[in-house]
N, C-alpha and C positions, 0 to 999 in steps of 0.2 A: 591364600598362600598355603602350600603344602611342601614339606620336605620329607625325604626318605628316612625311615627309622631303621638304624642298624646299631643295636645296643653293643656297648663295649665294656668289658669288665675292668678296663683301665680306669674307669671313673667310679669304681665301687666305694672308694674311700670318701668321695663326695656324698654319696648316698648315706654312708655311715655317719658322716658329719651331721647331716640333716636329721637323721634318727636321734642322734645324741642331743641336738638342740631341742627336738620335739619333746624329749624327756625332761628338759630343764625348764621350759617355759610353760605358761598356762595356756594350753590350746587343746583342741580336739582333732585337728586335721593339719596336714602339711603336704608338700609336694616338692619335687625337684625336676628340673628340665635343663638339659645341656645340648647345645648345637655346636658341633665342631667340624670344621671343613665342610660346611654346607649340608651336614647330615645330623639327624637327631641321634645322639649316642647314649643318652640317659633320660628316661621319663618314668617317674615313679610317683604313686599317690598313696598317702598314709592316713589312716583314721577316718573320722566322720566330720560332716559339715557343722555339727553342733554337739552339745552334750545331751541332747534329748534322746530318749530311749529308741525312738523310731527314726532317728536322723539318717539321712542319705550318706552313703560312703563317698568320700572324696574321689572324684574321677576327672577325666579329661575335660568335662564340661563345667566343673565346679569353678565358680568365680570367687576369688578372695578379695577382701577389702585391702587395697594397696596403700592406704594412708599417704605418706609424703612422696611415694613413687609417682603419684599424680603430677608432681611438679615437673617431671620430665616432659609431660604433655604440654604444660604451660610454657616451659622453655622452648618447645617446638613452635608454639603459637607466636611467641615473641620473635623467634628467628624468622618465621614466615613473614611477620609484619615488617621486619627489617629488610629482608630479601626483596620484598615487593614495594619497598620505599614508603610504606605507611608510617614507619618510624624512620627518621633521618639518620640518627646515630645513637648508639647506646651510651655515648658520653653526653647526650643531651640531658638537661635537667628534667627531673620528674615534673616540676612545676610548669614546664613548657606544655605538657600534655594534660596535666591535672591542675589547672590554675586555681581551683577553689580550695586546695589544701592550704593549711596554715603555713604561710611563707616563712615565719620565724623558725618553725620546727623543721621544715623540709628544705630549707635553704642549702644549696650546694650538693644536694643529693641527686645522683644521676641514675639512669636506668641500669648502667653497669653495676652500681652499688647494690641495687635490688637483686639483680641476677646472681650476684656472688656473695650475698649475705654480709656485705660490708657496709651497709647503709647506716648502722649505728642507732636505729630506731627500735623502740619497744612499745608495747601497748598494754594498758591495764583497763579492762572493760572497754569503754569506747574512747578512752583517752590515749592518744599517741604522744610519746615524749622521747627525747633524745638521751641516749646513754653515752655516746661518744661521737666525735666528728666523723663524717663520711670518709671511708677509706682508711681508717686508723686501726681497725680490728675486725673481728669476725664474730657474728652472733646469729643463731638460727631462730628467726622470728617470723610469725605469720604476717605481720603488717606489710612487709615487702612484697609478699605473694599477692595480697589483696590489691595493692597498687598496680602490680604488673597486669593482673587480669582486667583491671579497669582501663589501663592504657591500651591493651589489645582491643577491647570492645569499642573504645572511643575512636581509635584510629582506623580500624578495619570495618567497623559496623557489624562485626561478627563476634560471637562468643568463642571462647577457647574450644568448647565442644563443637560448635559449627565448623571451625577450621579443621579440627582433627577428624571429624566424620567425613567432611568433603574431600580432604586430601590424603587421608590414610585409611580410615576404617572402610569406607565405601570401595575405593579402588582395590583394596586387599581382601575384601569380603570378611572383615572382622565382625563377628556377631556376639562376641563374649567379652566385650570391653565397653563400659559405659558408666555414666553417672546416674544413680538411681534414687528416686524418691521413696519407692515402695519395695519391700523385699519380695523375692520369688524363690522357688524351690532350688534354684541353682546357686544362690548366694549363701556363703557361709555366715554363721553367727560369729561375731567377734567376741571372744571370751575375755570378759573384764575381770580384773583382780578383785573388784568389789562392785556390787550393783550401784548404779547412780554415780559412777566415776565422773567427776566434773571435767576431766580431760577428754572424755568421749562425747562427741557431738554429732548429731545427724543434721541433714539439711534437705530442704525441698527444692533446691536449685539443681537444674540439670545443665547449667551453662559451663561446667568445667571449672568453676571458681571455688568450689568447696570440696571438703574431704569426704565425699560419698561415692568414690569410684571403686568399682569392682571389675576385676580382670581375671580371665582364666590363665592358668599357668602357661599353656602353649602360646596364647596370644601375647602375653607379656614377653615371652622369649622371642616371638616373631617381631614385636616392637623393638627389642634390642637388636635383632637381626637386621631390620630395616636400617638401623643406625650403623651397624657393622659394615653393611654394604653401601653406605653413603647414598641411600635412597634408591638403589638400583636392584630390582628384584626380577629374576627370570628374564634378564636381558632388557627390561623396561625401566626407564628412569621414572619411577612413581613419584618421587619427591626430588626437587632440585638438590644436587650435591651440595651446593653452597649453604642451604638451610641446615643440613645435618652437620656439616663440618664446622659451621659457626657455633652451633649449639653444644658440640662435644669437645671443642678445643678450649684451651686455657684462656679465661677472660678476667681472672681476678687482678685487681690492681696490686702493685708492689706493696707489701705490708712489712712493717718492722719486725714482727714475729714471723720468722720463716717456717715455723712449725704448725701454723694454722692450716686448716683445710683449704684446698684450691678448687675452684669451680669453673665450669663453662656456663651455659645457660641453665643454671640450677643443678645440672649434673655435677657430681664430684669427679674431678679429673686427676690423673696421676701425672705430675710434672717432677719437680724437685722433691727429694726426700723430705717428709714432714711428719713429725712425731704425732701430731693430732689428726692426721689424715684418717679417713674412714675406709681407705683402701689398703689391702694387705701389703706388707713390706716387700714381698717377692714379686709382686705384680709389676710388669714393665711400664715404662713411660708411655703416654698417649692412651692408656686405658681409661675407661670411665664407668661410673657406677651411680646408682640411685637406690635409696633404701627408705623403708617406712617403719613407723612405730609398731606395726603389726608383725614385724619380723621379716617382711618381704624384702628381698634383695635382687636386683638386676645388675649383673656385672658383664661388661663387654671388654674383651681384650683383643684389639685389632691385630697386634703383632703375632697372635696365636690363632687368629681366625675362629674365635670361640665366644659364645654367649652362655652364661650360666644364670639360672633363676632358682631361687628357693622361696617357698610360700609357707606362711603359717597363719592361723587365725587367732593369734595371741594379741595382747595389748600391753605394751610397756615391758618392764624388766622386773621379774620377781626377785626377791632378796637372794643374793648370792650369785646372780647371773649377770655377767658383764657383757652387755649387748654389743658394744663397739669391738671388744676383743673377739667376740664370736663372729661378727661380720668380717673382720679382717682375716680371721682363721679360715672362714669359708672360702674366701678368695685364694688364700695361700694353699689351701688343700687342692683347689682346682689347678693351680700352677704346679704343684707337686706331681699331680697325675700326668701332666703334660711333659714334665721333665723326666718322668720314668717311662715314657712311651717307648 
């Protein structure tokens, strides 16, 4: 996939925003990429791939660790399984597909609950336990993601990675998006606040089930663009429209607390105003976003025909830095540029 590059000063404040965040977090490199009206209007690379003296400069081929942004690819795989009827319904019980799970703990938990972070489950080491009844609240926990990837593999007989490569990466000639066991010279180092951080984990799995995915800035933007265009690129329906629309539309159950985040298939979606939303206040309804602990953010605003990506190789939030506030501000800055057009 290739789009025309026509830079616009209109989006200079977004670049300034990324530079400002770059100075606040612990990182060595960053980037920003915006597609507006089917044209690349901003593409900038900042700093180096690591803190090593001989480190490569960040460039268009640099691949950033996307952390939880990987969940948008898992959401796609679940939507694929649903579209092709490997999964009957997202309101099916998880136990229908994974009957070996503890029935007492997983009782009444549906695939919808997993996709929208409303399953109420948590995990301590290998032990899964229940914090609240399914559909009663919202909590961001890995246990639901693990169950989803198992369901995909069991029902389709393919891994998340298999599905994504076959139906997206290969048709679109993506070569800078993958799950890696070993580092190579185009992958950034993730800058940890302290060595041996227990929250930082590597994996030897290449099945798309673990947080070892690296993506270049442009291919993450193109991934967003595929969703913006409902799977149709250059006049060809690469991915069925129904897969994309299902994944990016509101799927959260009705919750008592209306200020909790709202989700599609793991994507954060903008529906009713919600104080705890991770999407900026000025961003219109039907927009969707995914973000990761490394500072990576992918925002898609269909009403404005725009995709905005920012990348960092940081990890977590240093003291004094409000991560969620900064993410919301990034999106609001994009909207402000559009309003001043």
